[in-house]
N, C-alpha and C positions, 0 to 999 in steps of 0.2 A: 504494500500500500504506500502511496506517496501522497503527501499533503503539502500545501504551500506554507511557508513560514508565517505568512500574513494571517493564516487561519488559527495560529496558536496564541494563547494568552501571552501578554508581554512578559510576565514573570517567568513563565516556562521558557520562552525564547531566550531570555537573558541567561537563564541557567545553562541552556544548551550552548549558547555562543561564548559564555564566560564561565567554564567549569571551575570549581574550587579544587585546586591541585592537592589540597590536604585531605579532602573528602573522597576524591576520585572523579573521574570524568564521565562515568556512566550514570544514568538517571534511572532509578527504579521507581516504578509506579505501583502503588498499593491501593487496594480498596479500603473502605472504612474499617474492615475487620483485620487489616494488616496483611492480607494475602497479596502476593505479587501478581499483578495482572498485566504488566508490560515493562519493557526495558527500552531505553533510548541509548544506543551506543554511538560514540563519536566515530566519524568516518574512518580514521586509521584503524581503530579497533575492529570495526565492521569488516574492513577489507582483509585484515589479518584473519578474522574468524572465518570468513567465506573462503579464503585461500586454504586454510587448514581443512575445511570440509571438502573442498574440491580435491585436495591431495589424498584424503582418505577414500573418496569415491573412486579416484583413479587407481589407487592401490587395490581396492576391492574388484574393480572391473578387470584389471590386469591379472588377477588371481583366478578368474574364471577359466576353466579348462574344458570348454565344450568343443567337441569335434563337429566338423561340418558334415551334414548328411544331405546330399543333393536330392534325395527322395522325400525330404521333409516337406510338409504342406506349407504353402505360403499364406500370408494374411488374406490374399485374394481367394485362395482355395477355401480357407476357413469361412470367409464371408459368404461364399457361394454354397456352402454346405458340404464341402468335401470334394 
């Protein structure tokens, strides 16, 4: 989901743009019961996180050891009912 900064309350936008380095740069959003319902990550942390997820996905994909079977049904075959 993407939203425009202009749609955020000024106080929240200020926290995002000027994080407190002693508290941390991520913003945790809790409901009134104290349950975590969302997190705002700064761009560099988000890029790092996504990069690590992609690395793991690539590692898992490369570990698949499926042999090619030229007689296997294609998606078109399956959609046509065999």
